[in-house]
NUVO-87505 format. One record per residue (C-alpha): residue number from 1; x, y, z; residue in one letter. Coordinates in steps of 0.001 Angstrom, whole numbers, always signed. Layout:
BEGIN
rokol|X|Y|Z|milum
NUM|X|Y|Z|a
...
This chain:
BEGIN
rokol|X|Y|Z|milum
1|-40849|-23252|-14868|m
2|-43130|-21781|-17466|v
3|-46481|-23606|-17692|p
4|-47505|-25278|-20909|s
5|-49915|-23526|-23159|k
6|-51916|-26830|-23590|g
7|-54062|-28520|-20987|r
8|-52224|-30272|-18167|p
9|-51611|-33937|-18566|g
10|-52017|-34002|-22329|r
11|-48639|-32713|-23389|g
12|-45340|-34405|-22997|p
13|-43210|-33866|-19978|r
14|-41273|-30664|-19517|a
15|-37583|-30940|-20145|a
16|-35397|-30591|-17089|p
17|-34297|-27060|-16353|a
18|-30787|-26150|-17406|a
19|-29047|-23729|-15092|v
20|-25914|-21858|-16331|n
21|-23183|-20254|-14308|n
22|-24837|-16829|-14441|c
23|-28016|-17913|-12680|g
24|-29996|-18023|-15944|l
25|-32549|-20800|-16177|q
26|-33673|-21931|-19585|l
27|-36946|-23868|-19641|v
28|-38274|-25494|-22821|i
29|-41951|-26465|-22823|q
30|-42839|-28879|-25587|a
31|-46219|-28806|-27334|s
32|-48538|-31456|-28832|s
33|-48718|-29354|-31972|i
34|-46642|-30850|-34738|p
35|-43087|-29611|-34773|e
36|-43426|-28133|-38233|k
37|-46367|-25914|-37388|t
38|-46180|-25213|-33644|k
39|-43469|-23010|-32341|p
40|-42003|-23782|-28955|f
41|-41333|-21200|-26298|e
42|-38245|-20224|-24326|f
43|-38223|-18206|-21151|r
44|-35029|-17052|-19438|i
45|-34989|-15912|-15859|n
46|-32029|-13645|-15294|k
47|-31027|-12649|-11831|e
48|-29339|-9387|-10868|q
49|-26301|-8715|-13114|s
50|-23978|-5874|-14057|s
51|-21415|-5020|-16695|f
52|-17834|-6093|-16158|h
53|-15431|-3277|-15416|n
54|-12869|-4795|-17742|r
55|-14189|-3318|-20982|l
56|-17325|-1288|-20336|l
57|-15799|+2068|-19433|q
58|-18526|+4281|-20755|h
59|-21397|+6185|-19200|d
60|-23682|+3262|-19936|l
61|-21829|+1189|-17348|e
62|-22413|+3800|-14658|k
63|-26111|+4106|-15477|n
64|-26713|+360|-15614|y
65|-28540|-1016|-12609|s
66|-28967|-4687|-11933|g
67|-32442|-6105|-12162|r
68|-34283|-9364|-12946|q
69|-35080|-9679|-16638|d
70|-37613|-12064|-18073|n
71|-36858|-12782|-21701|t
72|-38917|-14887|-24096|n
73|-37441|-16749|-27006|f
74|-39531|-18217|-29764|g
75|-38547|-20365|-32683|s
76|-40170|-22480|-35379|s
77|-38959|-24891|-37884|s
78|-39014|-22221|-40610|s
79|-36945|-19747|-38484|i
80|-33471|-20846|-37457|t
81|-32840|-18029|-34916|f
82|-34364|-17455|-31471|p
83|-36701|-14466|-31201|v
84|-36263|-12148|-28230|l
85|-39148|-10146|-26815|q
86|-39380|-8076|-23643|r
87|-42368|-6974|-21628|t
88|-43457|-3341|-21427|a
89|-42205|-3086|-17840|e
90|-38782|-4368|-18834|e
91|-38559|-1898|-21680|k
92|-39426|+945|-19344|i
93|-36759|-40|-16841|l
94|-34004|-480|-19497|n
95|-35424|+1191|-22543|s
96|-32199|+1690|-24488|d
97|-29984|-1228|-23399|r
98|-30027|-5001|-23447|l
99|-27562|-7419|-21827|t
100|-27273|-11048|-22938|l
101|-23869|-12021|-21614|e
102|-22912|-15560|-20564|r
103|-26048|-17118|-22155|q
104|-24133|-19780|-24130|k
105|-25508|-18292|-27324|l
106|-24086|-19598|-30588|t
107|-26053|-17158|-32791|v
108|-27402|-13660|-32417|c
109|-31146|-13837|-31650|p
110|-33747|-11877|-33566|i
111|-34493|-8790|-31460|i
112|-38113|-7839|-32016|d
113|-39474|-4363|-31336|g
114|-36161|-2920|-30032|e
115|-35200|-521|-32811|d
116|-34507|+2172|-30227|h
117|-31700|+197|-28501|l
118|-28479|+2095|-27911|r
119|-26459|-556|-26041|l
120|-26293|-4285|-26799|l
121|-24062|-6653|-24813|n
122|-23201|-10190|-26026|f
123|-20118|-10766|-23872|q
124|-18818|-14280|-23067|h
125|-20954|-16334|-25502|n
126|-20161|-18640|-28424|f
127|-21451|-16498|-31281|i
128|-19634|-17184|-34554|t
129|-21201|-14528|-36746|r
130|-22727|-11067|-36273|i
131|-26352|-11276|-37475|q
132|-29892|-9993|-36918|n
133|-28914|-6521|-35662|i
134|-28988|-4554|-38927|s
135|-32337|-3024|-37925|n
136|-30898|-1394|-34782|l
137|-30162|+1960|-36448|h
138|-29852|+3801|-33128|h
139|-27291|+1387|-31675|l
140|-24263|+3234|-30231|v
141|-22513|+555|-28158|f
142|-22075|-3061|-29341|l
143|-20121|-5452|-27104|d
144|-19179|-8860|-28565|l
145|-16176|-9491|-26350|y
146|-15104|-13135|-25821|d
147|-16991|-14934|-28583|n
148|-15945|-16992|-31621|q
149|-16515|-14464|-34400|i
150|-14216|-14998|-37396|e
151|-15056|-11984|-39534|e
152|-16574|-8528|-39159|i
153|-19932|-8429|-40903|s
154|-23545|-7405|-40405|g
155|-22710|-3952|-38993|v
156|-22578|-1828|-42141|s
157|-26081|-414|-41493|t
158|-25291|+676|-37932|l
159|-24318|+4232|-38889|r
160|-24822|+5508|-35327|s
161|-22396|+2982|-33849|l
162|-19547|+4624|-31919|r
163|-18117|+1768|-29832|v
164|-17504|-1740|-31207|l
165|-15847|-4224|-28849|l
166|-14612|-7368|-30602|l
167|-11779|-8347|-28331|g
168|-10884|-12003|-27718|k
169|-12452|-13425|-30892|n
170|-11048|-15180|-33974|r
171|-11017|-12265|-36394|i
172|-8175|-12350|-38917|k
173|-8994|-9336|-41072|k
174|-10448|-5896|-40533|i
175|-13228|-5312|-43055|s
176|-16758|-3951|-43646|n
177|-16238|-863|-41486|l
178|-16317|+1717|-44275|e
179|-19871|+2883|-43494|n
180|-19279|+3357|-39774|l
181|-18350|+7035|-40053|k
182|-19085|+7739|-36377|n
183|-17046|+4867|-34960|l
184|-14725|+6171|-32235|d
185|-13601|+2993|-30436|v
186|-12691|-324|-32070|l
187|-11322|-2983|-29723|d
188|-9675|-5948|-31449|l
189|-7246|-7134|-28824|h
190|-6780|-10870|-28471|g
191|-7530|-11527|-32175|n
192|-5369|-12816|-35139|q
193|-5466|-10272|-38058|e
194|-2327|-8965|-39735|e
195|-3882|-5529|-40038|e
196|-3947|-5184|-36273|r
197|-248|-5950|-36064|r
198|+521|-3528|-38856|m
199|-1810|-967|-37330|a
200|-81|-1456|-33995|s
201|+3319|-947|-35615|i
202|+2045|+2099|-37480|a
203|+490|+3460|-34300|a
204|+3729|+2879|-32421|r
205|+5717|+4629|-35130|k
206|+3250|+7495|-35145|e
207|+3527|+7749|-31385|e
208|+7301|+7745|-31621|e
209|+7109|+10388|-34351|r
210|+4858|+12554|-32194|k
211|+7116|+12037|-29203|r
212|+10161|+12972|-31253|e
213|+8350|+15944|-32716|s
214|+7382|+17046|-29214|h
215|+10947|+16592|-28039|r
216|+12268|+18608|-30967|q
217|+9719|+21324|-30240|t
218|+10838|+21457|-26618|l
219|+14483|+21583|-27676|l
220|+13798|+24387|-30136|k
221|+11912|+26356|-27502|e
222|+14688|+25797|-24978|k
223|+17239|+26882|-27585|k
224|+15230|+30002|-28366|r
225|+14962|+30946|-24694|l
226|+18648|+30242|-24063|t
227|+19799|+32313|-27050|i
228|+17492|+35119|-25939|g
229|+19041|+35004|-22473|n
230|+22565|+35024|-23934|i
231|+21627|+37977|-26141|a
232|+20430|+39930|-23100|r
233|+23649|+39170|-21241|q
234|+25644|+40286|-24282|w
235|+23713|+43541|-24505|e
236|+24243|+44233|-20815|i
237|+27939|+43499|-21180|q
238|+28257|+45888|-24129|q
239|+26393|+48584|-22213|n
240|+28724|+48079|-19262|r
241|+31789|+48434|-21484|i
242|+30377|+51602|-23023|a
243|+29593|+52925|-19543|l
244|+33101|+52226|-18279|e
245|+34588|+53913|-21328|a
246|+32362|+56925|-20718|s
247|+33375|+57097|-17054|l
248|+37063|+56855|-17923|n
249|+36618|+59625|-20441|k
250|+34919|+61770|-17821|d
251|+37767|+61178|-15383|k
252|+40286|+62359|-17931|e
253|+38288|+65512|-18665|s
254|+38597|+68765|-16719|e
255|+36345|+69045|-13638|p
256|+33860|+71878|-13494|c
257|+33307|+74195|-10546|q
258|+30027|+73721|-8683|i
259|+29547|+75962|-5663|n
260|+33272|+76455|-5454|g
261|+34147|+72715|-5386|s
262|+35481|+70480|-8141|a
263|+33087|+67792|-9429|a
264|+32407|+65866|-12604|y
265|+29343|+66611|-14624|v
266|+27197|+63463|-14298|f
267|+28438|+61288|-11413|p
268|+24989|+60399|-10008|e
269|+23522|+59516|-13385|e
270|+26460|+57272|-14246|s
271|+26327|+55580|-10870|r
272|+22598|+54886|-11164|s
273|+23050|+53371|-14640|l
274|+25823|+51149|-13348|d
275|+23540|+49977|-10538|t
276|+20795|+49142|-13024|i
277|+23170|+47089|-15176|l
278|+24474|+45188|-12156|s
279|+20939|+44333|-11055|s
280|+20102|+43136|-14550|a
281|+23130|+40841|-14637|v
282|+22239|+39331|-11264|q
283|+18709|+38637|-12487|g
284|+19864|+36443|-15387|l
285|+20205|+32681|-15070|s
286|+23795|+31518|-14864|v
287|+22814|+28082|-16148|l
288|+21720|+29545|-19476|e
289|+24778|+31704|-20102|s
290|+26020|+29703|-23095|h
291|+24928|+27113|-25644|l
292|+26814|+24478|-27654|v
293|+24953|+22986|-30600|e
294|+25993|+20482|-33264|v
295|+23659|+20500|-36251|e
296|+24814|+18552|-39276|g
297|+28381|+19638|-40048|d
298|+28048|+22925|-38108|t
299|+29199|+23584|-34549|l
300|+27345|+26564|-33071|g
301|+28861|+28347|-30065|l
302|+26736|+30954|-28231|y
303|+28209|+32923|-25341|g
304|+31777|+33016|-24042|a
305|+31215|+29950|-21853|g
306|+30672|+27835|-24958|a
307|+34392|+28070|-25776|l
308|+35050|+25687|-22906|e
309|+33637|+22870|-25038|c
310|+36934|+22840|-26952|l
311|+38586|+21400|-23851|d
312|+36263|+18394|-23825|r
313|+36957|+15035|-25419|s
314|+35270|+14844|-28819|w
315|+34776|+11577|-30643|s
316|+36830|+11178|-33792|v
317|+33691|+10735|-35878|q
318|+31962|+13875|-34597|t
319|+35096|+15994|-34767|a
320|+35775|+14808|-38300|g
321|+32296|+15804|-39485|v
322|+32525|+19431|-38270|i
323|+33278|+21668|-41262|a
324|+31761|+24951|-40038|t
325|+32173|+26691|-36674|v
326|+29835|+29574|-35844|s
327|+30579|+32107|-33076|f
328|+27732|+34241|-31681|t
329|+27730|+36680|-28741|f
330|+31448|+36114|-28031|i
331|+34212|+38726|-27954|e
332|+36599|+38261|-30891|f
333|+39613|+38565|-28589|d
334|+38337|+35576|-26608|e
335|+37863|+33605|-29827|i
336|+41444|+34321|-30895|v
337|+42732|+32547|-27803|q
338|+41144|+29219|-28850|v
339|+42214|+29141|-32513|f
340|+45035|+26738|-31689|a
341|+42579|+24344|-29992|k
342|+40077|+24778|-32792|l
343|+42394|+23629|-35559|k
344|+43544|+20709|-33401|t
345|+40069|+19510|-32384|k
346|+38407|+19932|-35788|f
347|+40964|+19293|-38545|p
348|+38325|+19429|-41288|n
349|+36976|+22866|-40340|c
350|+37059|+25114|-43433|v
351|+34372|+27707|-42665|h
352|+34203|+30264|-39849|l
353|+31150|+32389|-39038|k
354|+31091|+35466|-36808|f
355|+27984|+37213|-35463|k
356|+27939|+39710|-32579|e
357|+31681|+39277|-31960|t
358|+32844|+42936|-31951|n
359|+34942|+42806|-35118|l
360|+35734|+46519|-35354|v
361|+39169|+46798|-37035|a
362|+40832|+45317|-40113|l
363|+43854|+44217|-38133|q
364|+41676|+41744|-36234|q
365|+41533|+39619|-39388|f
366|+45287|+39098|-39008|n
367|+44511|+36645|-36208|a
368|+42760|+34296|-38657|l
369|+46157|+33498|-40173|a
370|+46691|+31121|-37247|e
371|+44198|+28675|-38761|m
372|+45757|+25922|-40845|h
373|+42973|+25878|-43424|r
374|+40061|+28058|-44487|m
375|+37853|+28077|-47579|e
376|+34945|+30276|-46467|q
377|+34498|+33238|-44155|l
378|+31172|+34720|-43052|t
379|+31032|+37962|-41040|v
380|+27496|+39017|-40151|d
381|+26951|+42810|-40132|p
382|+25103|+42470|-36807|q
383|+27559|+43246|-34049|g
384|+30568|+43535|-36403|n
385|+31083|+47176|-37491|p
386|+34124|+46249|-39593|v
387|+31736|+45052|-42321|v
388|+30788|+48686|-42914|n
389|+34295|+49319|-44293|f
390|+34241|+49312|-48087|t
391|+37551|+47466|-48514|l
392|+37305|+44925|-45722|w
393|+36862|+41976|-48081|k
394|+39943|+42945|-50071|y
395|+42016|+43214|-46930|y
396|+40871|+39730|-45898|v
397|+41829|+38361|-49311|l
398|+45228|+40053|-49115|f
399|+46052|+39027|-45561|r
400|+44738|+35464|-45902|l
401|+46072|+35007|-49414|n
402|+47733|+31711|-48491|h
403|+44356|+30134|-47665|f
404|+42937|+30565|-51198|n
405|+39522|+31604|-49879|l
406|+36649|+30464|-52091|q
407|+33773|+32518|-50627|k
408|+33346|+35548|-48384|i
409|+29846|+36082|-46974|n
410|+28541|+33572|-49479|g
411|+29956|+35405|-52525|v
412|+32490|+33568|-54672|k
413|+35984|+35064|-54819|v
414|+37223|+35883|-58341|t
415|+40719|+36334|-59734|e
416|+40014|+40038|-60194|n
417|+39304|+40305|-56454|d
418|+42724|+38833|-55674|l
419|+44480|+41216|-58073|v
420|+42664|+44214|-56621|k
421|+43478|+43131|-53071|a
422|+47172|+42877|-53953|e
423|+47180|+46338|-55520|r
424|+45365|+47943|-52597|l
425|+47303|+46461|-49703|f
426|+50578|+45198|-51177|g
427|+52323|+48393|-50160|i
428|+51110|+47898|-46598|l
429|+53149|+44711|-46190|a
430|+56167|+46486|-47662|y
431|+55914|+49373|-45204|v
432|+55371|+47048|-42252|a
433|+58342|+44856|-43121|s
434|+60582|+47851|-43935|s
435|+59933|+49802|-40747|e
436|+60090|+46859|-38401|l
437|+63545|+46204|-36880|p
438|+65271|+43035|-38050|h
439|+65310|+41453|-34614|y
440|+61572|+42046|-34274|r
441|+60879|+40447|-37637|m
442|+62956|+37396|-36778|i
443|+61070|+37015|-33495|s
444|+57781|+36893|-35421|l
445|+58782|+33941|-37571|f
446|+59382|+30318|-36882|g
447|+62456|+28419|-38040|e
448|+61164|+28037|-41600|s
449|+60353|+31733|-41843|r
450|+63760|+32722|-40523|r
451|+65359|+30942|-43453|k
452|+63256|+33070|-45827|q
453|+64263|+36290|-44078|f
454|+67295|+37046|-46360|p
455|+64989|+36913|-49400|y
456|+62690|+39427|-47730|l
457|+65612|+41813|-47219|l
458|+66614|+41498|-50877|e
459|+63081|+42328|-52001|g
460|+62698|+45523|-49999|k
461|+63240|+47640|-53089|g
462|+60027|+46337|-54611|k
463|+56772|+48089|-53792|k
464|+54857|+44930|-53237|s
465|+57217|+43914|-50450|g
466|+57547|+40421|-51886|v
467|+58714|+39078|-55214|g
468|+56262|+37641|-57668|s
469|+58073|+34316|-57642|e
470|+57921|+34163|-53848|e
471|+54222|+35061|-53915|s
472|+53379|+32342|-56395|s
473|+55512|+29802|-54554|d
474|+53835|+30620|-51247|n
475|+50373|+30309|-52771|r
476|+51213|+26978|-54316|r
477|+52682|+25630|-51102|s
478|+49916|+27106|-48981|g
479|+52412|+28979|-46814|g
480|+52123|+32508|-45511|e
481|+54466|+35073|-47051|s
482|+57035|+36621|-44766|t
483|+55890|+40143|-45603|a
484|+52280|+39433|-44720|r
485|+53371|+37722|-41518|a
486|+54469|+41103|-40184|t
487|+50796|+42122|-40173|l
488|+49881|+40396|-36950|n
489|+47197|+41093|-34380|y
490|+47497|+41626|-30668|m
491|+44438|+41069|-28501|t
492|+43350|+43725|-26056|k
493|+44686|+41762|-23102|d
494|+48012|+41176|-24829|f
495|+48110|+44838|-25821|h
496|+47475|+45860|-22213|m
497|+50234|+43549|-21052|e
498|+52578|+45146|-23581|k
499|+51563|+48596|-22386|l
500|+52244|+47582|-18794|e
501|+55588|+46156|-19830|e
502|+56457|+49333|-21714|i
503|+55384|+51388|-18736|k
504|+57617|+49373|-16413|e
505|+60535|+49684|-18804|r
506|+59942|+53409|-19106|k
507|+59906|+53773|-15321|t
508|+63109|+51742|-15007|f
509|+64860|+53720|-17724|c
510|+63748|+57012|-16230|q
511|+64994|+55996|-12786|t
512|+68268|+54730|-14209|y
513|+68887|+57920|-16179|v
514|+68007|+60052|-13164|e
515|+70563|+58165|-11088|n
516|+73187|+58601|-13811|l
517|+72463|+62328|-14026|v
518|+72654|+62682|-10265|k
519|+75972|+60820|-10147|e
520|+77378|+62922|-12996|a
521|+76255|+66097|-11260|a
522|+78037|+65031|-8080|d
523|+81198|+64257|-10023|i
524|+81023|+67576|-11805|n
525|+80503|+69415|-8526|m
526|+83514|+67674|-7032|k
527|+85585|+68511|-10095|n
528|+84623|+72167|-9892|e
529|+85547|+72245|-6194|s
530|+88869|+70588|-6963|l
531|+89655|+73153|-9636|q
532|+89049|+75933|-7150|k
533|+91164|+74374|-4375|l
534|+93905|+72914|-6546|w
535|+96216|+76060|-6786|p
536|+96405|+76445|-3032|q
537|+96794|+72710|-2529|m
538|+99615|+72620|-5053|f
539|+101477|+75432|-3272|i
540|+101111|+73642|+51|e
541|+102336|+70364|-1402|l
542|+105413|+72028|-2902|v
543|+106090|+73850|+350|r
544|+105817|+70692|+2444|d
545|+108123|+68846|+41|a
546|+110753|+71567|+163|v
547|+110666|+71714|+3963|i
548|+111046|+67934|+4256|e
549|+114082|+67648|+1969|i
550|+115718|+70822|+3242|r
551|+117964|+68734|+5608|n
552|+119043|+65693|+3653|k
553|+120236|+63648|+6663|n
554|+117117|+64342|+8683|s
555|+114893|+63487|+5693|y
556|+116732|+60200|+5091|m
557|+116483|+59286|+8743|k
558|+112729|+60070|+8734|l
559|+112175|+57913|+5653|c
560|+114102|+54964|+7196|l
561|+112034|+55310|+10332|q
562|+108749|+55148|+8320|r
563|+109960|+52066|+6499|i
564|+110845|+50363|+9747|a
565|+107422|+51156|+11182|e
566|+105713|+49693|+8135|q
567|+107676|+46421|+8468|k
568|+106665|+46106|+12094|q
């Protein structure tokens, strides 16, 4: 209890002490001075307290130490707010912070002589409006958690404020924060404003956007690393092929004499290079040997392993969207083997792209005739030496005339290009169809083409190899002309199989002919021997016959005896 400032016994009785749940005792000492002119005094005894860990997560919480505060409130009839004053000792102990939580305050008191405050805590009170703190220009941390504040006001002058905690209040609108340029933390949880909901939605969308952006960045980086790995594997593979070709060439060449013994020129160097390439291949990750990517209407295939995706089950919607298929770091001969699957899986594919696919000869374009539809063709110069040929585009237009190509390498095809292609390569189809045996031509065509075969034979006298009417009809119907169909392409594997088959046939024929020659030689030798022995044999036969029939009765008896022996 705080003693009365008047003499004892003259003033009215002291009001009973009110004790709150935080151990704060509020004592009001009345005075005999009239209420209008005499202020009355409050004194609050606060026992040891500390910040709650729920919200105060700053350095101020760590530095706060509990102590007993003695706080004086003063009020008069002309002032409607309590006045808070602290002693010099209290200011020294907590010079830059003040805690007034759980004091059942309904208004913010007037804080006198505390302009240097940096932390002010009004948690768990009943304050309805932020007031009387506009003079605290050094305030950094203001905690008004769990009050009854309905609007944000009275803080526009606090330009040093960095943390404002207004959670669990009745705020419905965010306002009057324009001047708080240094504000870093604004806690409004447990309130009712629409802006918070919208801000939460916007923050969630922004977080999702950042997460998606991060995911896309990771995917792009993974794609870049994977393509780089595939490119290294491709380079090693090409070096290995070149090395094997070089070794085979060396084996076919004449050996040179070194110290009297036969040896090839660079065996050790070739062997060491082969070892290096093998080590490099083993060092690459098998998991990143290919990449399948669908981006918009384009299906990108990187590495030979990516061709296996054509065996998977594709949804009708995804397969229908694919209009462009891009091949990168894949041998063209391996691509040819999946054309049938490609046109079945992606019926709307009209554009093929090739990059680093070893397109080296014009005849390789013959394989593209297997596609059922094509409007664009893109052949990147990188890894495709055939692009260096001046007339490669015209050959493509001639061979794939039935597709009515619209663009080649992004350049629109004109009618003049088609005419020039026909003039340049029309004779080629004629020569191919003229020199090929009839049975071979029939084997190249299906049933529909076999029916057109007689017309092809009738048109052999023309240089173009196909009549103008047939050409126009084929273009209109989208079919491939019979003459152009003779310009087909065999892959390296198929070519090797044919070579093996030819070799086997050659061996069989050679063996068969050798056997025939040997048999004929034996017959001839026997004939020559017979010719030499025949005169003497003839004389002996005549002599034996004459001797036998010299005695007719004896001869007849001998013959009857032979017949009787045969019957037995």
